[in-house]
N, C-alpha and C positions, 0 to 999 in steps of 0.2 A: 446381525449380518444380513446380507442380501445378495442376490445373484447379480453379477456384474457383466453387462453386455459390452465387452471390450476386446479388441484384438490389437496387436502391436506389429508393425512392420518396420524393418530397419533398412535405411538407405543412406547414401552419402559416405562420409569418411568412416574408416575402420578405427575404432577407438584403441585397439591394441592393448587393452588392459587385462587380457586373460579372462578367465571365468571367475564367478563369484556366487555365493549363496548367502542368504540372510536367515538369521534366527531371531526369535523374539517376536513380540506383537505389541500393538498399541494397547496401553492399559487405560481402561475407561473408569471414570468416577464422576459423580454428580456433585455440584456445588450449589448449595441453596442460596436463593436471593431473598432478602428480607421482604416480608409482605407489608405493603403500605395500606393501612385501613382507609385512607382518604381516596384511594384509587379504586376504580371498578376492576373486576377480574379481567375484562377485555380492554387492555390498554390500547390507546390510539397511536402511540409513538413508542417504538422499541428500536434500540440501536446498540450495536456491539462493535467495539474496536479493541484490538490487541497490539501492543508494542513489545519491545524486548523486555520491558520491566513491569508493565501493568496490563490489566484487562479492565476496560471501562464499559459499564452497562447503563444505558438510559432507558427507564420505563416511565413514560409520561414526564412528569416534572421532578423525578428523583433520579439522581446519578449515584451509582455504586462503583467503587474503585477496589479492585482486587490486585494483590501483589503477586507477581511471578517470581519464583517458580512454584510456590506452594498454594496459590489461589486463596490466600488469606484476605478476608475483607478488611480493608484498612480505613475506608471512609464511606459514608453515605450522607448526602446532603440534598436539601430541597432547592430547586431552581425557583426563580421569581415567578409568581403567578402571572399568566398572560403573556409570557415571553416564550416564543418558540425557538428551539435550538436549530441553527443552520448546520453546524458542524462542530467537532471538537478534536483536539490532538494532544498528545502527551510528549514530554521530553524529560526523562528522569523523574524528578519530583515536582514538575510543573504541569498543570492541566489548563489548557486554553480553550475557552468556549466562546463561540461567536453566535449571536442571535440574529434573527432576521431583521430586527429593528435597528441593528448596528451596534448594539452593546457588545463589549468585549470583556469577559471575566477571566482573570488569571488567578487560578487557585494554587496556592503553595501547599503541597501535600505533607510538608514537614511540620508546619505550624498551624495548618488549617485556617489560613487567612486568605482573603480574596480581595484583589484590586479590580476596580471597575472603571472603564472609560467607554465612550461612544466614538465611533469612527468620525462623526461630524465634529467632535471636539478638536480634531486636528486642523480643520479648515475654518471652523466657526461659522460655516454655512449651514445653519440648522434647517434651512428649507430644501437642501439638496436631498435627492432621493437615493437611498442606499438599499442594496439587496444582496447582502453577503451570501455566498453559496458554499465556500470551503475555506478551511484554515489549515496551515501546515507549519510546524516548526522547521526552521531553516537548518539544514545540515552544514556544519562548518567545513570549509574547504580552502585549499591553498590559493593565494593570489600573488601576482607578480608585482613587485615594487619597482616603479619606474619614474616616480616623480620626486621633486624636491631633492634630487641628488641621491636618492635611496635606490639600492639594487638588491636583488635576491627575492625571496618569497616570504610570505607571512600567512597567517590563518585568519579568515574572516567568515562570519562575524565571531568576535571573541566573547560576546554576551548572548544569552538566549534571545532569539529573534523569531517573530512569527510573520508569515505571509498570508494575507487574507484576500481571496478573490471576490470581487464585487461585480454584479451584473455581467456574468460570463458570456451570455449570448447577445449582448447589446453592444452597439458601437460606442456607447458611453462607458464601457467596461473599464475596470481599473484593478490594480493591486495596491493594497495598503500594507506598508511595512512598519511594524512596531517593534521596538527594542525593549528588553526587560533588564532593568538595572538592579544590581545587588552590591551591597557593601562588603568589602573584604575583611573589615575589622569586626564589625558587629552585624549579627544576622538581622537583615531587614527584608521584609517581603517585597518581591520585585513589583515595581509599578511601571506599566507600559509608558513609553515615550515615543512619540510619532517620529519616524525617520523620513519617509517620503511616500508619495502617491504616484503611481505610474499609470497613465492613461494608455490603454491598448489601442483604442480606436477601431477595434474589429472584434467580431464574435470569436471568443476563444474558450471553448467549453472544458478544456482539460489542461492541467499544468503540472510541472514538477519543478522543485526548487532545490538547489544545492550550491553552497559557496556563494559567490556573487551573482549567480545566474538563475533566472527563471525561464524555463522553456514552456511555450504555449502551443497547443495544437489548434489550428484555426479553421474556421468554416471556409476560407478561401483556398484551402488545400495546402497552405504553407505551415511551416514551423518557424516560430519567431523566438529569438534569444534576447532576453532583456537583462541589462546590467543593473543590479540592485544598488550599486554604489553611486552610479551616475543618473539612473533613470532612463538611459538611452536604450534604444533597440539596436543591438550590435549586429544582428544578422537576420535576414529574411531568407529562409531556406526553401527553395522552389524545386519541386520534382514530383510530388504526389498529384494524382489526378482527381482524388476525392478528399473530403474533409478528414483531418487527422484527429483520431479519438483516443489514442493510446501513446504514452511516452514513458521512457526511462532516461535517467540522467546520471552520469558519473563525472569525474573530474576532467575527462578528456572528450567524451562523446555524448551525443544525444541519440536515442533510438526511438524512431517514430513508427507507429502502426496506423494504417489508414483504412478507410472503407474501400479503397481500391484493391485491397488484399495484399499489399506489399509492406515490407519493413525496410526502412532506410536507416543507415548508420552515418551520422554526420560528425565531422570534427568541429567542436565548439570554438576552437581558436581560429581556424581558417574559414569555416563555413562550408568546407568541401564535403560532398557526398562520397563516402568511402566505399559503401556497398549497397546493393539493392537485393533483398531477399524476397523471392516470389515463389511460393509453393503452388500457386494457381488453385487455391482451395476455398476462396471466399474471404470476406472482410475480416480484419483483425479485431477481435472482440476483447482480448486481454493480452497484456504484454508485461513480462518481468525479466530481470537480468540478474546474473551472478557475475563473479569475476571471470568465469570461464565459459558461460553459456547464456544464450537468449532463449526464452521460452515464450511461445506465442500460441494463442487459441484462435482458430479460424472457424467462422460459421459457414456451414455448407451452403452453397449457392441455391441448391434445390430443396433443402429441408433444414429448417431451423432446429429440428430435433437432433441433428447430427453435427458433431463438431470434430475438428482435427486439432490435436495438441502437438505442436512441432518444437523440437529441441534443435537449436543451431549452435555451432561452434562460434564463439564471439570473436575470435581472431581471424579465422579463415572464411567464415560465413557459410560453411558447409552444413547441409542438413544431416543431423545425427540420428534422430528418431522421429517417426511419424506415428502418433497414437490416434487411432480412429475410434472415437467414443460416441456411441449412439444412445447414450442415456439422455433423458429429457431434462437436462439441467437448465437452470435459469441463467442464461447468458445475456449480457456480459457481466451480470452482477456476481458471477462466480469468481473465485480467487485462486491464484496460483502462487506457490512459494517454491523457491529453488535454492539449494546450497551445493556444496562440492560433492555430495553423495547421493542426494535423492531429490525427487520432484513430488510436491504435494498439490493435488487439485481438489478443490472443495466447491460444492454448490448445492442448490436446493433442487431436488427431483420434483418437477412440476406435476408429474403423474401421480405422486404419492404424498406430496408435502413432507418430504423427508430430507434432512441434511445428509449428504454423502461425501465421503473423502476417499481419494485414491492415492496411494504412495507408490512411486515407481523408482527403480534403480536408474541413476543418471548415466551409468556406463553402458549398461546393456539394454535399458528400456523395459526390463522385466518387471512384472507386477510384484511388489513386496507385500502389500496389505491393502485391504479396503474395509470400510466400516461406516457406520452412520446411525442415525436415529431410527426408531420404528414408527409404525403408522398410528400409534396411540398418542402422539404428541403433535403440537403445532409449532413449526419452526418460525421464529421471529427474527433470527439473524444468525450469522456464522462468521468465523474468522479463522485464519491459519497463520501459524509461524512455523519455523523449521523445527520447533520442539513440541508444539501443541496444536491440536485442532479443537475448536470450541464452537458449540452451537447453543444459542439462546432459545430455549424451548418453553412452551406452556403445556403443562400436563395436568389435566383436571382442574384448571383454573389457577394453578400455582406455577410461578416462574422459577426456573433454575438454569444452570449451565451444565451441559454435558461436555466433559473434557476428555480428550484422548491424548495421553502422554506418549510421545514418539521416541523418547530417550532410551527405550528398552531394546531398540533394534541394534543388532550387531551384524556387521558385514564380514564374511570370511572370504578373503581375497586370495587367489592363487595365480601364479605365473610360472614361467619356466625357471625363474631365478630365485624367487622367495615366496613365502606365504606369511601373511600377517592378518591380524584381526583388527578391525577399526571399530571402536566403540563410539557410536554417534552421539552419545551424551557428552563427549569431551567438549569442554567449554572453549577450547582454542579455536573451534570452527563455528562459534556461536553467531548466528544472525548475519552472516555475510550478505545474504541476498536482501534482507530488509534495509540495510544501509544504503542500497543502491536504488531503492524506490520501486 
């Protein structure tokens, strides 16, 4: 535990949900990471990523896969020597790894098989320069059927599909779209097949993908919406005065956060700007959304050691809570997770090299809990979901995961009409925020 220098002010709309109190606390435990005798105790590359189903840890050229919810180690495998990982992502039992040299590895975690292709295989232009930076599994979404006499809606893509960003800050930047095929009758490891390459023609350092849409935040202060089915740019959204560095995307809207300090809500079907949210608190460092709220982190104009965490009503655009946090966290690398009950903010305290997490009540803005590592460890990475907070740490030359289980919290909610207890471990509200990017 540690002292938390934080206070909360409430403004904007009145939530009207009555009073509530919380019981329970985050339950901490340590998860060992197998020692690799071929690696030195001071690894040069450490990376941690958590999804709804798995937690993946990279330490140099070894990747470990842990199953959620019990953090059981299911796989450990060696990466090719001399290949540096650019990024990886998971979708259920598939792990996609893209390397800086353009290699794409698709690991099937059910049969422990791996399919390998190179981005240049798609164009056969082996002299072309590629520099992948990020990979993301595409979330399926509804599409309108309006061709060949068909009407109604369908879901696309119907097979696992990955989007790879190439040369994001270059005018020769592109997105590579690869589809993974599986047989319905007999289990066959998925092999990637090239779908298309989309040339952006502009520096676009940040993207989100869902359904048939990729949204990019661009250096020219625009947000661009790309159609993955046609390869066309459907909309160029103009309004920000500084580059766009944060995005969220759902089936109807894209939410953009800019260095100009504002958040804009755009209709992805019409391209119209629906709302402009401006707390006048500094540039947007982090942005996340749930079905009911937008959560943004703003760096103070006068001190990078001070941040403001803002909760907005996603429908009205009203400011609900303003959390003034003066901890020296590493922004914008910090993470925020939100669901229908709570907000989780995690980051590395630069003054003490500690991972710290704060849990807040979404209705009142009150502090529920705070916790983190202690000064005897070195933090190598951290991640948050709405059920777990995880820190990759090195303690006396040994790597492990510090895990805090958030499912023990219980909210006791009271109003003039009724009282009820909400058990946050209930799976019916599982990971709503993560589905929205």
